[in-house]
C-alpha positions as CSV (number, residue, x, y, z in Angstrom):
1,X,-25.2,-53.9,126.9
2,X,-25.4,-56.5,129.4
3,X,-23.1,-58.1,131.0
4,X,-23.5,-61.4,133.4
5,X,-22.4,-64.3,135.2
6,X,-23.4,-67.6,134.6
7,X,-23.3,-70.5,135.8
8,X,-24.8,-74.7,135.6
9,X,-25.8,-74.8,139.3
10,X,-28.5,-73.1,138.8
11,X,-31.8,-74.7,139.4
12,X,-29.8,-77.8,140.9
13,X,-28.1,-75.6,144.2
14,X,-29.9,-73.7,146.0
15,X,-29.0,-70.6,147.6
16,X,-30.5,-68.7,150.4
17,X,-34.0,-67.7,149.7
18,X,-33.0,-63.8,149.8
19,X,-30.1,-64.5,147.7
20,X,-32.0,-66.1,145.1
21,X,-34.5,-63.9,144.8
22,X,-31.6,-60.5,144.7
23,X,-30.7,-62.5,142.3
24,X,-34.0,-63.5,140.2
25,X,-34.5,-59.2,140.6
26,X,-32.1,-58.4,139.2
27,X,-32.4,-60.9,136.3
28,X,-36.2,-59.0,135.8
29,X,-34.2,-55.6,135.4
30,X,-32.0,-57.6,132.9
31,X,-35.0,-58.5,131.4
32,X,-36.8,-55.2,130.7
33,X,-33.7,-53.8,129.5
34,X,-33.4,-56.0,126.8
35,X,-36.9,-55.8,126.2
36,X,-37.0,-51.5,126.3
37,X,-34.2,-51.6,123.9
38,X,-35.8,-54.4,121.5
39,X,-32.4,-55.4,120.1
40,X,-32.9,-56.2,116.2
41,X,-29.7,-58.3,116.9
42,X,-27.5,-59.5,119.7
43,X,-23.1,-60.8,119.4
44,X,-23.3,-62.5,122.4
45,X,-19.8,-63.2,123.8
46,X,-19.6,-66.7,125.5
47,X,-16.9,-69.1,127.0
48,X,-16.8,-73.0,126.3
49,X,-16.7,-75.7,129.5
50,X,-14.6,-78.8,127.4
51,X,-17.8,-79.5,125.6
52,X,-18.0,-77.9,122.1
53,X,-14.3,-76.7,122.3
54,X,-11.1,-78.8,122.4
55,X,-7.4,-79.3,122.9
56,X,-7.9,-81.0,119.1
57,X,-8.2,-76.9,117.6
58,X,-8.6,-74.4,120.8
59,X,-8.7,-71.6,118.2
60,X,-8.7,-68.1,121.6
61,X,-11.4,-67.0,119.8
62,X,-14.4,-67.9,117.9
63,X,-17.2,-66.7,115.0
64,X,-20.6,-68.8,114.7
65,X,-22.2,-68.4,111.8
66,X,-24.3,-71.9,112.9
67,X,-24.1,-73.2,116.4
68,X,-26.3,-76.0,118.3
69,X,-26.6,-75.8,121.7
70,X,-25.9,-78.7,123.1
71,X,-28.1,-78.6,125.9
72,X,-25.4,-80.1,129.6
73,X,-27.5,-79.5,132.8
74,X,-31.0,-79.3,131.4
75,X,-30.4,-75.8,129.3
76,X,-32.5,-75.9,126.1
77,X,-30.3,-77.9,123.5
78,X,-30.8,-77.1,119.3
79,X,-30.6,-74.7,116.9
80,X,-29.2,-70.9,117.7
81,X,-31.4,-68.3,115.8
82,X,-27.7,-67.4,113.7
83,X,-28.2,-64.2,112.6
84,X,-26.3,-64.3,108.1
85,X,-24.6,-60.7,109.5
86,X,-22.1,-63.1,110.9
87,X,-20.0,-63.4,108.5
88,X,-19.9,-60.5,107.6
89,X,-19.0,-59.1,110.7
90,X,-16.3,-62.3,110.7
91,X,-15.3,-60.8,107.7
92,X,-14.7,-56.8,108.3
93,X,-12.7,-58.4,112.2
94,X,-10.1,-60.3,109.8
95,X,-9.8,-57.2,108.0
96,X,-9.3,-54.6,111.4
97,X,-6.3,-57.1,111.9
98,X,-8.4,-59.9,114.3
99,X,-7.1,-63.2,112.9
100,X,-10.9,-64.3,114.2
101,X,-11.9,-68.1,113.7
102,X,-14.8,-69.0,112.4
103,X,-16.6,-71.9,112.6
104,X,-19.7,-73.0,110.1
105,X,-20.7,-75.8,112.5
106,X,-20.4,-74.2,116.7
107,X,-21.5,-76.7,119.3
108,X,-22.1,-74.5,122.7
109,X,-22.5,-75.6,126.1
110,X,-24.2,-73.0,128.6
111,X,-22.2,-70.5,128.4
112,X,-24.4,-69.5,125.6
113,X,-27.4,-71.0,126.3
114,X,-28.1,-70.0,129.4
115,X,-28.4,-66.2,129.3
116,X,-30.2,-66.9,126.0
117,X,-33.5,-69.1,127.8
118,X,-32.7,-66.3,131.1
119,X,-33.0,-63.3,128.9
120,X,-34.8,-64.1,126.1
121,X,-37.2,-66.9,126.7
122,X,-35.3,-69.5,124.4
123,X,-32.3,-70.2,122.1
124,X,-34.0,-68.6,119.0
125,X,-36.5,-65.7,120.4
126,X,-34.2,-63.4,119.0
127,X,-31.4,-63.0,116.1
128,X,-27.3,-63.7,117.7
129,X,-23.8,-63.8,116.3
130,X,-21.6,-66.3,119.2
131,X,-18.7,-65.1,119.8
132,X,-16.6,-68.3,121.2
133,X,-14.0,-66.6,124.0
134,X,-11.3,-69.0,125.4
135,X,-11.4,-69.1,128.8
136,X,-9.6,-72.0,130.4
137,X,-7.6,-73.9,127.8
138,X,-4.2,-72.9,128.5
139,X,-2.0,-71.1,127.3
140,X,-4.6,-68.3,127.1
141,X,-3.8,-65.5,124.5
142,X,-3.0,-61.5,126.0
143,X,-5.8,-60.1,127.8
144,X,-4.8,-57.0,125.7
145,X,-6.3,-59.0,122.5
146,X,-9.7,-59.8,123.9
147,X,-9.9,-56.4,124.1
148,X,-8.4,-55.3,120.6
149,X,-10.8,-58.8,119.7
150,X,-14.6,-56.2,121.1
151,X,-13.1,-53.5,120.2
152,X,-13.0,-54.9,116.5
153,X,-16.6,-56.7,116.8
154,X,-17.9,-52.8,117.6
155,X,-16.7,-51.0,115.3
156,X,-17.7,-53.9,112.0
157,X,-21.2,-54.4,113.7
158,X,-21.6,-50.4,112.9
159,X,-21.6,-51.5,109.5
160,X,-24.0,-54.8,109.8
161,X,-27.1,-54.2,108.5
162,X,-29.0,-54.3,112.3
163,X,-29.8,-50.9,113.4
164,X,-30.4,-52.4,117.2
165,X,-27.2,-53.7,118.4
166,X,-26.5,-55.7,122.0
167,X,-23.8,-56.7,122.6
168,X,-24.2,-59.4,125.3
169,X,-21.5,-61.3,128.0
170,X,-21.6,-64.2,129.9
171,X,-19.4,-65.8,132.5
172,X,-17.7,-65.2,135.9
173,X,-16.7,-63.2,137.4
174,X,-14.7,-64.9,140.5
175,X,-14.4,-68.6,140.3
176,X,-12.2,-71.7,140.6
177,X,-14.5,-74.9,139.6
178,X,-13.0,-78.0,139.2
179,X,-12.6,-77.3,136.2
180,X,-9.3,-80.0,134.9
181,X,-5.8,-79.0,133.3
182,X,-4.2,-80.6,130.6
183,X,-0.8,-80.5,132.5
184,X,-1.8,-82.3,135.1
185,X,-4.1,-84.3,133.8
186,X,-4.9,-88.6,133.9
187,X,-4.2,-89.9,130.9
188,X,-8.4,-90.6,130.0
189,X,-9.3,-87.1,131.3
190,X,-6.5,-85.5,128.8
191,X,-8.0,-87.7,126.2
192,X,-11.3,-86.2,127.0
193,X,-9.6,-82.7,127.2
194,X,-8.4,-82.8,123.1
195,X,-11.0,-84.8,122.0
196,X,-14.4,-85.2,124.5
197,X,-17.3,-85.2,121.8
198,X,-20.4,-86.9,122.3
199,X,-19.6,-88.2,125.7
200,X,-22.7,-91.0,127.4
201,X,-24.8,-90.1,129.3
202,X,-23.6,-91.4,132.4
203,X,-20.5,-89.4,132.0
204,X,-22.2,-86.1,132.0
205,X,-24.7,-87.7,134.4
206,X,-20.8,-88.6,136.2
207,X,-19.4,-84.9,135.4
208,X,-22.6,-83.7,136.4
209,X,-23.0,-85.2,140.0
210,X,-19.1,-83.7,140.7
211,X,-19.7,-80.3,139.6
212,X,-23.3,-80.4,142.3
213,X,-20.8,-81.8,144.6
214,X,-18.2,-78.5,144.0
215,X,-21.3,-76.2,145.0
216,X,-22.9,-77.8,147.9
217,X,-19.1,-78.0,149.6
218,X,-17.7,-74.3,148.8
219,X,-21.0,-73.3,150.3
220,X,-20.6,-75.6,153.4
221,X,-17.1,-74.6,153.7
222,X,-15.4,-78.2,153.3
223,X,-14.5,-77.5,149.7
224,X,-10.9,-77.1,148.6
225,X,-11.4,-74.2,146.3
226,X,-10.3,-71.0,146.2
227,X,-13.2,-69.4,147.2
228,X,-14.7,-66.3,145.9
229,X,-13.1,-63.4,145.8
230,X,-15.7,-60.3,145.7
231,X,-12.5,-58.3,146.1
232,X,-11.4,-58.9,143.1
233,X,-15.2,-59.1,140.9
234,X,-15.2,-55.3,142.6
235,X,-11.9,-54.3,141.6
236,X,-13.0,-55.5,138.3
237,X,-17.0,-54.2,137.8
238,X,-15.2,-50.6,138.6
239,X,-13.0,-51.0,136.4
240,X,-15.4,-51.8,133.5
241,X,-17.6,-49.6,134.8
242,X,-15.8,-46.5,134.4
243,X,-14.4,-47.2,130.7
244,X,-11.0,-47.8,131.7
245,X,-10.1,-50.7,129.7
246,X,-6.6,-50.4,128.4
247,X,-5.7,-50.6,132.3
248,X,-6.8,-55.1,131.8
249,X,-3.8,-55.0,129.2
250,X,-1.2,-55.1,131.9
251,X,-3.3,-58.1,133.5
252,X,-1.9,-61.4,133.7
253,X,-2.7,-65.1,132.9
254,X,-1.2,-66.1,136.7
255,X,-2.5,-63.3,137.7
256,X,-6.2,-64.0,137.2
257,X,-5.5,-67.6,138.6
258,X,-4.2,-66.7,141.6
259,X,-6.6,-63.8,142.3
260,X,-9.9,-66.0,141.9
261,X,-9.2,-68.5,140.3
262,X,-8.9,-70.4,137.2
263,X,-12.0,-69.7,135.6
264,X,-12.4,-66.3,136.2
265,X,-10.4,-65.9,133.0
266,X,-14.4,-65.5,131.6
267,X,-14.0,-62.0,132.4
268,X,-13.1,-61.4,129.4
269,X,-16.7,-62.3,127.4
270,X,-16.9,-58.9,129.8
271,X,-13.8,-56.8,128.4
272,X,-14.9,-58.1,124.8
273,X,-18.6,-57.1,125.7
274,X,-17.4,-53.6,127.1
275,X,-14.7,-53.1,124.4
276,X,-17.5,-53.8,121.8
277,X,-19.9,-51.0,123.3
278,X,-16.7,-48.2,123.6
279,X,-16.0,-48.8,120.3
280,X,-19.4,-47.0,119.7
281,X,-18.4,-44.3,121.4
282,X,-19.1,-43.5,124.9
283,X,-21.2,-46.0,127.4
284,X,-21.9,-45.6,131.4
285,X,-23.2,-48.2,133.2
286,X,-26.8,-47.6,134.3
287,X,-27.2,-50.6,136.5
288,X,-24.9,-52.7,138.7
289,X,-25.9,-56.1,141.2
290,X,-23.5,-58.5,142.6
291,X,-23.5,-61.6,145.2
292,X,-21.3,-63.9,146.0
293,X,-23.1,-67.2,145.6
294,X,-20.8,-70.7,146.9
295,X,-23.8,-72.5,146.0
296,X,-23.3,-71.3,142.1
297,X,-19.4,-71.6,142.7
298,X,-19.4,-67.8,141.8
299,X,-19.2,-64.3,142.6
300,X,-22.6,-63.7,140.2
301,X,-23.0,-60.0,138.6
302,X,-25.3,-58.8,136.4
303,X,-24.5,-55.3,134.5
304,X,-26.1,-53.4,132.5
305,X,-24.8,-50.1,130.0
306,X,-25.7,-47.9,127.3
307,X,-24.6,-45.0,125.3
308,X,-23.5,-41.9,126.7
309,X,-26.3,-40.0,124.4
310,X,-28.6,-42.1,125.3
C-alpha cells in the first residue's frame, strides 16, 4: 500500500527549493516502490472538495464503477481506467454489512487525479477502483465506520481476479483551507455546496485564486487559518505505522477539527487504506516521510507499507 498527501497548490505555490526536493524524493521513492510491485489493480481512496459530490446527495462513501476526472487546478481531466471488478467489490462490501453507495457516473477532482498523475503518469495507466470518502461535508459518519469500510474492502479484494492489489490513500494530513461550511455559508455559497456542478470558467478561476492566495498567506504568517500541526500529524503516522487502527474509533470529528483543522478529516482515506491492508494480514510500514508545507496548506506525508510476510 501507499498513502500520500495531495494539494491543489503543487505547481502554483513554490516552497523553498530544499523542501521541494525532499518532497520530490519522497514521490520518487513511492513511484519506485509501486513500479517494483507492479500492481494489477489500484484501490484508490480519496475525498472530494465540492467538485463531484454535493449536499444534494452526499454519501459517507461510494465506490465508482465509472469515473471522470474534472481537471481542476490543471490536474488531468478525462476517464479513469476503472476495473470491471469494481462492481464485484461493491457487491462483496455490501454483503459484509457496509452500506456503501455505488456510482455509475462518478465525477472526481484533484484528490483522485493528482496521485494518479504523480505516481503513474496519468489517469489511465493502471486499472483502478475509485472509492470516495466524504471528508468535508458535515455531518460526517464516525471515523470507526471508515475503518470498517477499509476492512471490508480488504477482505473483498482477496476474492478479485487481480492478484497484485495496491491500496492507495490520498489526503491530509493537518490542514484548514478556506472550505466553506454549509451552516455558516451565505445563500449563494450554500447553493453551490448543495448543487454546484458545472461552474463557469470564471467561477472556477476565482475559487482557484482564493485557494492559491490562502497558501501564500499561511506561508507568510498573515493568515487567520488554523496552522499545520506537525505534532498531531506525527501522532497519526505513529498510529497507522503500528497497525493499532482501533484507536481511531474514539476520535471525534470535533477533535479532528480542533486539533488539526477541518480538512484533517481527509486522513479517513489513509485509515481506510491501512485498514484494507491490515485485513490482508499484518503489515510493516517500510517508508515514512513528513514535511509541513504551508505554501501547499498541508502537513505533507508519504508512506508505503508491505505485508509482514514480504
